N, C-alpha and C positions, 0 to 999 in steps of 0.2 A: 654309296651307290654301288651295287654289286655288278658283276661281269654280265649277267643276263640283261640287266637294265641298259647297259651300255650298247649291247649288240642290237637289242630292240631299237634303241634310239638311233644307232647308225643306219639300220635298215629303213627306218621312217624317213630319215633325213635324205638318204639316197633316192628314195621314191620321190619325194617331194622336189629334190633337185632335177630328177629325170623328167617328171611331169611338167616342170616349168622350163625344160630344156636349158637348164643352167649347167655349164661345164667348169672345168677347173680354171679355164683361162678367162672366165667371166667373174666380176665383182658381184657377190651377193651376201645377203644376211637373212637368215631365217630364225623365228623365235617361236617357240611352242611351249604352252603351260601344260602341265600334267593334268590340271582340272581348272575349269573356270567357274564352278560353283561347289561350295563346300557347306554342308549343314553339320553342325556339331553341337555339343553341350558344354555349359559352363564347367571349367575346371579341367577339361580335356587338353590334349596336345595335338596340334595339327602341323602339317608340312605343306608348304607352298613350293612348288618346283618349277623352275624355268630352265628350258634348253635352248641354247643358241648355237646355230650352225653359221660359220662366216667364211666365205671363199673369195678367191682372187686377190686383188691387191687391197681390198677394204681392210682397215685396221680398227679393231674394237678398242675404243677409247675407255669406255666406262659401262659398267652394268650395276644397276641398283634397284633396291625395292623401296617403294614410296607408300606413305600412308598420309592422307590429307596434304598431298603435296610436299610432305616432309621426308627428306631421305632418312631411311632407318638404319641406325647404327646398332652395333652388338651391345645388348644389355643382358641382364640376368634372365630376362623372360624372352627377349628376341635374339635370336642368333642366325647369322647368315654363314653358309658354308659354299665356297666356290671351288669347282674342279675344272681343269682345263686339259684338253687333248689337242695334238697337233699331227694328225696324220696327213701326209703329203701336202698338197696345197690347200687343205680345208683344216679350220680350227673349230673346236667344239668347247663351249663353256657350259656347265651345268651349275646353276645357282639355286640352293634350297634354303628357304626361309623357315625356320622352326618357331612356332609360337607356343609357349608353354602357359599352362593355367589360363586357358582362353576365358574371357569374360564377356559380358553382355555388350560392353562398349567396342568390342572388336568386331561387331557386325558392321559390315559395309564393304567398300571396294579396297582391295590391295593391289598395287599397280607394280609391274616390273617394266623397267625402262632400259634399252640398250642404246648407247651412242657409239656410232661408227664414224668413219671419215665424213661421209656425205649423207648420213641417214640417221634418224633417231626413230626407233621402234618401241612401242608400249603395248603391253598386254595387261588385262585386268582380270582379276579373280574376285568373285563376290562370296564373302563369308557371312553366313547366317548362324548366330549363337543363340540357343535356347537355354533357358534356366534348367538346370539338372532336376529331375523329379526326386524330391526328398520324402523319405518314409518317416512319418510323424505319428505320434500318439496324441489322442484328443486331450487327455489328462496325464500329466507325468506323476500324479499322486492320488491314490484312491484311498478313502477311509470308509470301510464298509462294516455295517453291524453283523455281528455273529449270527449266521442263519439266513441272511439276505443273499440275494444273487450278486455275483460280481460281473461287470461288464468292462471289457477293454477294447476301445476303439482305436484302430489304425487307419491311416489313409496316405495316399500319395498327393503331394502337392501338384497343382496343375500348371502348365506353362503354355498351353493353347497349341501344343504340337502333338504329343502323344495322344493316341486314341485307345490305347490298351497298356495294361501295366502287368508286371509280373505278380504272381500269386503271393499274398501276404500270409505268413505263418506266425504263430506265437511260440516263443521259446522262453521257458523259465530260465532265469539267470541265477538265483540263489535258491530256488524252490525245485524240489527233484520230481515230484508227481504232477503230471498234467493230463492224466487220462480221462478225467471227467469233464473236461472242457468242451463246449459246443461251438462251432464257428460257422459263419456265414458270410458271403462276400457279394459284392455288386457284380454284375455281368461283365465289366470291363476290368475288375479287380482293383478299382480306384480305391476301394475301402473294404475293410473287413471288421467284423464284430465277433468277440470271443466272450462266451458267457459260461460262468459255473454257477449252477443253481443255488447251492447252499455253500456259505462261506464258513470255513473253519479256522481256528487259530493257525493251524498248520499251512494255510494258504497265504499267511503273511509273508512277504519278500519282494523280490525284484523281478520284473518281467520285461521282454522286449519283443518288438516285432522284427522279422527278418525277411530278406529276400534272398531265396536260394540261387538265383541266377547270377552268374559272373558277368558283369557288364560294366563298361565305363559309363553307361548312360544313367543307371539307377543306383541310388545309395544302397549300401549292403544291409544296414540295421537302423532302427530308431533308437531314440534315447531310451533310457531305463524308465520303467513305470514301477513307483513304489506303492505296494498294496499292504495296508494296515487293517487290522480287524480289531473293533472295539466291541465292548460289552454294555449291558444297560447300566452299569455302575460308573461309566466314564462320562465326563462332561464334554458335550461337542456342541458346535454350531451346525444345525441341520442345512442341508443343501437348499438353496433359495436363489430367486432373481432379485437383483438389486433395483434401485430406481433408474439405472441406465440400461436395464435390459440384459445385464451381465449375469451369467450363471456361475454360482459358487458351490462347490461340492463340500460334502462334510469336512469339518476341521475341528481338531482337538482345541479345548478352551485354553487361551493364553498364547496362541500361535497366529502369525501373519501368514495369510494366503495370497498367492500372487496369480494373476490372470492377465487376460488380454484387455485392450482398451475398447470403447465403443467403436462402431463401424466407421465413423468419420475421423477417427484419430489413430495414431500409430504409437507404439511404445508398450508400456505395461502398467497394469494397475495393481493395487493391493487392498487387502481388507483384513482387519484385525478381528479375531474371535476372542472375547474377553473371558475371564476365568469363571463367568456364570453362563457360558454357552449363549452369549448375545452378540450378534453380528454389530460391528462398528459401521460407520459410513465408508463408502468405497473411495480410496484415494487415488485420484487421477493425476497426481503431481508430475508423474513421469509420462503422461500422455500429451501428445502434440498433435497439430493439424497434419493430415496426410500429405499436404502441399510440401511439407519439410522434406519427405522422401525423395520427391523429383529434385529438389534443390541440391540435397546432398548427393544424388546420383550424378548430377552435372558436374559438381566438384570432384567426385570420385573418378569421372572419366578423365578430367584435366589431370588430376594427381597420377593417374595410371599412365597417360600419355607423357607426362613429364618424366616419370620413371624410365620410360621407354625411349626418351629423346625426341619425342614427336611433337613438342610444343615449342611455340615461339612467343615473344612478348604480345604479339597481337591476339593469337588464340587464347592466351591466358586473360588478357584484358577482356576480351568478348565474353569469356565464361564468367569472370568475376562481375562484370556490369550486368549480365543477365540474371545472375543469382542475387545480386544486390537489388535489382528491380523487384524480383520475387519476394524478398524479405521486406522491403518497403510496403509492398501491397498487403502482406499477411499481417505485419505488425501495426498497421495504420489504426485500426480500431481496437487495440488492446490485445493482450496475450494472457494465456494460461501460464501456470508456472512451468509446465513441460514445454510450451511454446518458447518461453523466455530462455529456457536452458538450451533448447536446440538452436534459437537464434544466436546465442553467444558462441556456441560450437561452431556454426557456419561462419560467423564473423571472424573467429580465431583462425579458421582455415584460409579465409580470404586475406587476412593480414600476413600469414605465412607465405601466400603466393604473391603478395603486392609488389615486392622488389624485383620480381621476374617479369612484370607487366610493363607496358608502355604508356598507357593511358587509363586510369580508373576514375570513375565519376566520383569525385570526393564528396559532392553534395549529397549523393545517394548514400554513401557510407555514413556520413554524419547524421543524415536525416533518419537513417534505421536506428541509429544509437538514440536520437532524440525521441523517436516513437517509443522505444522500450523503457525510457526513463519517465514517461509519462506517469502522472499521479494515478491514473486510472489502473495502472498495473500494480499499485503498491501491495495489495493483498497477495497477489501472485508472487511478488519479490519476497515478501515476509514468509510465505509458505516455502519457497525455494531456499530460504536461508537456514531452515530447519532440517534440510534434507541432505545426507551424506553423499559424497562423490558427484556434486553437481556445481556448476558456476554459479556465482552470486553477483551482487551489485558491485563488489570490489573488482571483479573482472572486467566491468565496463570501462573503468578508469584506466585499467592496464591495456586493454585494447585500443582505446584512444591515444594513449601514450605510444604504443607500437605503430599504429598507423600513422601518426604525425611525423614519425621518423621517414616513412615513404614519402609523405607529402612534402616535407621539407627538402628532401633529395630531388624531388621533381621540380621544385621551385628553384633550387640551385641550377639545375640544367636548363631552365627556361629563362625568359626574360623578366617574368614576374618576380616580385621581391617578397611575396607572402600571400596569405589568404585569410579570410575570415568567414566563419560559420555562425550565425545567430538563429538559435532554435528557441522553442517554447521553454525547454528544460535545461538547456545548457548552452554555452557561448564560448566560442573557441577563436583563438587568433594565433597566427604563426607568422613571423616574418624575420628579415635580416636586421641585425643590430651592430652598430658599431661597439667595439669593446669598452669603450669609455661612457657610453650613453646609458641613462637610466631606463627603466621600464615601468610604466604605470598601466594597470589593466584591471578592469575595463576603465573607460573614461569615467571620472569621478562624478557621481551624482548623489544628491541627497537621498539617504536610506539605501544605498548600494553598497555592498561589500566590493573591496578592491584590493589589490596587492601593489606594493611599490618596492622596486629593487634599485638602489643607487648603483651608479657605475663602478664596475669591478676592474681592477688592473689585470688585464689578461693580454698577453702578447699574441693577439689574433686580429686580423684585419676585419673579418666579418663572423658574426656569430649568430646563428639561427636560435630563436627562441619559440617556445610553444606555451601559450597561456590559456587556461581554461577556468571558467566558473560554472560549476555544477549547482544549479539552483534548487533542484528538488531530490537529489540523490541521498541527502542527509537522512531522509526519513526511511530509507531502505538499507542503509549500511550497518553493519555490525557495530555494536558499542563496546566490544571487548577492547580492553586497554591493558598495555604491558608497560612494565617499568615506570609506572607513575609514582612520583615522590608524594603525591597527595593521598591522605587517608580518606578513602571513600566510604569505608565501612560497608553497610548493606545497601547503600543508595543506588537506585537505578539511574543509569545514565542516558542521555539522548544527545543526538548531534543537533545542537541549537543554532546553527548557521549554515550558510551555503558552504560548499567545498571550493577552495581556490587552489589552482595548480599551476606551477611553472617549471619549465624545463629548458636548460641551455645545452646547445651542442658541446660547448666548452665551458666548464664552470670549475671553480676553485673548490677543493675539499671543504674549505670553510669560508663561508661568505663574509667579506669585510668591505663596507659595512653590511650588516645583516638585512635580510628580507623583512620589510614591514607588511603586515597583514591587518586590514582594517575590516573587521566582521560587523554586520548588523544581524540581529537575531531574528530567526524565523520561528523559534519556539517560545511564545510569550509566557508559557507557563513553567519554563525551566527556572532554577535557582541561579540567578545571574552571579551572585557572590562565589559560586562554586566553579565558574567557568575555568576550563583547562585547555590550553593550547596544545594541540596534538597534530600528528601527521600520520599518513597511512603507510604502513610496512607490508608490502606485497608478500613478503616471505613468511611472515608470522602465521601461527596456526596452521602448520603444514601447507603452506601456500594459499590459503584462503584469505589471509590478510587480517590486520588488527592495527589499533591506534597505538602510537608511541608518543613520548613526550621529550625525549632527549633532544637538546639543541633548540628547543622552543620555550619561550617565556612569555607570560602575560604582562605587558608593561603599562597598561591603563584599562580603566573600566569606567564607563559613564553611561548616561541615560541613553545616548545615541549609538554607541559603538564599543567593541571590545578590540583592543589593539594588541597584537602579538608580534613578537620578533623571533625569527628562526635563522640559524646560521648555515642551512643547506636547503636543497630544492627538492620538492616532490608534491604531494597533495595534502593540503592543510584544512583544518576546521577547528571548531571549538565544542568540546563536550561539556554538558551541564547535567547536574544531578536532578533526580526527579524523586519526591517522596510520596508517601500514600496520599497526601492531600493533592499533590499536583497531579498524580496519576488519574484522579477523578475530576480534574479541573475543567477538562473539555465538557463533561456532562454538566457539572455545576454552573459553568459559564453559559452553557445553552439554556438551562433552566432559568437562570438569572435573567438572560436577555429576553426571553419570552415572557417571564413574569413581570419584568419592568415595563415592557411595552404594554401589557395588559393593565398594570397599575397606572401607568401615564394616561391611557384612554379613559379609564373610570374615574381618575381624579378630575380630569378636565370635565368629564360629564357631570360629576357631582357639583362642581362649580356651576355649570350651565343650569342644571336643574334648580339650583337655589336662586340663580339669578331671575330665572322665569317666574319663580313664585316669591319673589323677594318681599313684596308688600304682605304676604301671609306669614312668612317664616323668618323675618329679620329679627335678629337678637345679637347680644354680644357674643355668645358661643358659636352662633351661625358665621360671624364674621371671622372669629378664630378658626373654625373649621375650613373656611374657604382659603384662608392664608395657609393653612396646614397643607391643603391639597395642591395649592399653587407651588409651594416650596418643593412638595414632593414630586410633582410633575416636572419642575425644573431640574431638580437634582438627579432624577432618574434618567431624563434625556441626556443630560451631560455624561452620566456614567455609561450610557449605552453607546453614544456617539463620539466621545472625546477621549477617553482613557487610554486609547491606543496611539495617541498622537505623540509618540516619543521622538519622532524624527526632528520635530521643530520645538526647540527648548522653550522658546518665549510661549509658544501656544500650549505647550505642556503645563507650563507653570500657571498660565491662566486657567486653564481647565481644572488643575488641582485646587487653585484658590476658589473658584466658583462652586466647585463640588463640595469643598470643605464649608464654605459659607452657607450654601442652601440646605446641606444636611443639618448643620447646627440650627438654622432657622426652623427646619422641620421638628427637630427635637424641642427647641424653645416654644413653638406653638403647642406641642403636645403638653408641655410644662404649664403653659397659661391656661389651657383647657382644664388641666387637673386642678390648678389653684382655684379657677372659677367654680368648679364643682365643690371644692373644699369650703370655699367662702360662703357659697350660697345654701348648701345643705348642711354639712356637718357643723360649722360654726353656728349656723342659725338654729340648729337642733339643741346645741349645747347652750347658747345664750340667745333665747328667743327675742329679747329687746333689741338685738342688733339687726334682726331680720329686715325691718322697715327702712333703717339706715342703708343696709346693703341694696336694698331694691332701688332706691332713689338715686344713688350714686353709681354712675357707669365708670367701671375701670378699663374700659376698652383702650383709650389713649395709652395708659401705663402698659397694658398687655402688649400692645404693638410696638412700643418703644423698646420694651424688654425683649420681645420676641424677635426683632430685627437688629436692635442696637448691640446687644450682648455678643450675638454671633459674629457681627461685622468686626467688633473690637478684637475678638479671640483670632479670627482669620487674619487680619492685618498684622496683628503682633505675631503670629506664626510665621508669616512671610518675612517679616523684618528680622526675625531671630535666625531663621535657617536659609533663607535664599542666598544671602552674601557668601555663606559658607559652602554653597553648592550641595547642601544635603536636604534640601527642602522636599524633593520628590524622589521616588523610586526610579532606578535606572531603566527598568523594563516596562513601567506602567505609569500613568500620570496620576499618581495618589501620594499621599504623605508617606515620608520614609520611616521605616520601623528602626533602622540603625541609628539614625540621628536623634530619634525621640519625637520629631514633629508629629508623628501620628498620635502621641498621647495627648495633645491638644484637641483632638477630636474624641477620643475614647473616654477621657476623664469627664468632660462635661456631659457627653451623651448618656453614660451610664450613672452619673450622678442624677440627672433628670429621670431616667427609669427607676432608680432606688426611690426618689422621692414620690414618684407616681404609684409605686407600689404600696407605699404607706398610705397615700390618699385613697387608693382603690379599697384597702382594708377598712378604712374609716367609712368610706361610702357604703360598703356592703353591710357593714355592721350596723349603720343607721337605718338602711333600708329594710333589713331583717327585723330590726327592733320595731319598726313601724307596724309589723304584722301582729304584734302581741295583743293590742286591744281588740283588733277584729278576731283573732283566734279565740280569745276569752268569750267574746260575745257568741261565736259559733258553737263552743263547748256548752254554753248556757242554753242555746236554743236547739241544737241538734244532739247535744250529749255524745258527741263523737270527737275525740281528739287525736285519732290515728293519724291524721294527714298533717298535723302541725309541722312536723320535720320535713315532710315533703314539701310542703308549701314554702318553708324557709329555704330549702335546697333549691326549689325552682326560682325563687326570687333572686337568690344569690347568683345563680347561673346566668340568669337573664341580665342582671346588672353586669356581670363579668363580661359577657359577649358584646354588651353595647360599648363598655369603656375600653377593652383591650386594644382595638384597632387605633383609637385615637390617643391613647396613652403610652403607646411604643413597647408594649411588653413582649411582642414578638422578637425584639432585639436580644431578649435574654438568651435565646438560642446561641447568640454570637459568642457569649462568654463561654457556654458549654462546648463550643465547636473549636475553641483555641487549641485544644489537645488533638494531635493529628490522628490519634487512634479513635477519636470519637466521629466517625464519618456520618453517623445518622443524624447528630445534631448539625453537622455542616449542611446536610440536605434540608433538614427542617428549617434551620436559619435562612437559608437561600429561598426556600419556597415561600415561608411566611412573610419575610421582609420585603420580598419582590412583589408580592401580591398584596401588599397593604393598601394600595389604592383601591382594589376591588373590594376588600373588606369594609373599608370606610364607605364606599358607595352602597353596599348591600344594607349596612346598619343604618345609614342616615338618609337613604332615599326609599327604596322599595319596602323595607321593613320598619320604617319610621312612621308611627301613627299620625303624628302632626303633618308631616310632609303629604302623606296619602289624603288626609282630609282637606288640606290646602288645595291640592291638585283637583280633588273632586269638586271643591267649591268653585274654583276658578273656571273650570270647564263644564260646570253644571251636569256632572255624572250622576249626582245624588240629589234627590228632592231637596229643594231649598229650604223648606220649613222643617224637615226632618234633620237636615245637616245642621241648621241652627240650633235646634234643641240638643242634638247629640254633641255638638262642639261645646255648647254651654255646660252640658252635664258633665262631659269629660274633663272640661277645664277646671270645674269645681273639684272633681274627684282627683285629678292629677295635682292640684295644688293643695291637698289636704295636709295640714301641718301636724307636727308632733303633738301639739295641743290644739285646742279649738280657737286659738287666738287669731284674730282677724288680720293682724299684721303679718303673722307668718305666712297666712294664705296669699297675701298680696305679694310678699317677696318671692315665694316659690311659683306663683302663677305667672309671673312676669317672664319666666324662662322655661318654656315647654320642654326643651331637650333635657332639663335636669329632672323633670318629672318622669322622664323615661328610666331614670336611675332609681328614684325614691318613692314614686307614687304607689299607692295600693290599688288593687283592682276595683272596679266599680261593683262587682258582684259582692265583695267584701262588705 
């Protein structure tokens, strides 16, 4: 404070004293502020000055500046300077508060208070801070075709206060010549446009917009603008609008362009221009909802006030709880990748402040974590994991671990001994523990992963623990693994279980006894035999985290669970390998489930349709067909509904037995149908004298005994051989084990039947084609044209093949071809064809079957009765036409109309 200021102050004080008739022998205190209203801009420095005059016997006890009722202490940004004068019986105090780098949060009331012997006086100054107008360029990079016009647009940012702005000028930075540029500005100088009519190679370089005024209010210059000139030979992506309405300027092929976000979001976007000059989709991974800005600003204010010493536990708690409430609201319905990143950043700032607060809503914090771990955010998490310099799912576990430290400290300070949070996506518990007590978390239930730590010998009376189970985080965590002693080759890995976590306030370096971890798998398509017990190392991958194996071993592997032991504490899970077959398992599984449901429906419908017309269609082969459909419907139903019942060992064994049995019955019925066709057509054609004997003797009882008895014997033998060894079923699905070899007791009989039926099919087709020869010879004699002989044979063979394939099981041949993991096309063909077998059987034996259609028409009188009778008789004679004209053969073949669909000749022939 200079001498002139002091003199002016003394004169003012004497005037005040005189007007109030205050003399030296009277007690008085006068406080004057140099200003009560200050308007300034962000980044400036302001001084608040208070002048105190004290007379008589009053003694000044304290002078202080206050902000939000908090006493201001000297910091790097706020400094108070006090000067004192004592002429005669009057004392003078001058207090100056300097506020450097003023920000928007400084807007509000600043109070000066004086405490004297019997009086307390306050004076308030109101400070209003506006954002500083910043000079900006519309685009910081321009790619202009040679000969086209160049436009550079510069503007001032608006703050709602300034109504006019300094004139904007263009200044070349690396370019010398600017004489041919034309400029225009708005009336208030808020923006300016600079144009050069024809662009030349010499115009390439850097430019900037400048403000020639010297002022603390306005920025001096803008960022640099890079101008590049291209020719017709260059590959570029032309300027365009994208699907979000964002404008993208010319960009060289092979480069990434950065731009703004849509109007309802904050951050930045990017777009790739490929080497062929074609724009890729706009990437909004770094864009987040605008609401995040206000939440960040609220925390910015608290951090600034904290640095200024203007906070207390209550103000910090209020700000944190308000921010958490906003995060909860934003994240409740799902988040984008940019939103997840901003959420993690804000939660991290909250955790940093937590220990300085007195009461945080823990439920709100954990609720926000539960929201972002929802499976509806999985795609956003996966996108985020591919981006550099952002947080990812591993950060969530770190934040929960850090916040739990605060929560446990508050629990120690209060009467409560712990707390529990149960969310949809994770479950947390923290409590005090006697050093010799064991921990089991969560409560053991069938099908639930849990951890168990035996009591450790620690010399502590109370030990707080935090235990967490993350139910869904495995889908979004990185599968990077370090220091694994297992040779994984090129196999892809996945987190196949929930993540279990345990932390103790005081823990030994090496646990003894070790921590037991019981995991149930969540990834049914993983290779369970490749399971690796791992823990999460937060420091790996430059702080982004990765899995490690040291200190953890797999101790057991069963149908229901994987058991690991680890000698330290952190976050644990099980990694399992994926191969190309399993990578497509979800798609194949979906196709199989849908196809099986369709087959079940049509297999049952086939049975119903034949029961309705039983008096018209009954025969041995119809009975076999209905048994086949019944076995198919039962086996497919068990497959769809029961193979995931791995939690219950007895139920899983029963499901495996029933599925094995019914599938073998299905194949056995296919074999019986094949033998029936062979017996009644092929053998009868070879030895016609046997035809009458075949027609009189029904072999149906033997067929049913074979079709049900042999599968039952094989299924029971399989259970007896492998169940006692614990190797009957697979550990992750209710089906026969490949490792023990029990699966071969299905594969060998099934494919032996298919092989036999192939031979039968060849014989049937050969016979049916051979029957065409007499009619073809007759056609040649009458028509003199034999061009269609081969075509007729092909049509007949194809027709017979189509009739027989569904009931003889040939679609299962794709199963052999799909064993090799590289033959994915056969995996899909096998899945589709085998799962739709019921539909194929229905089509061939109901709507496309001539006998069934005639029977249906006859029963419901949809065809004229007399015409129907003649037609049925004619077709019966034609369909039962033997290889020779022998009447015995006619009788044998006429008794089974389904067989005539394979071997009959057409009536026209």
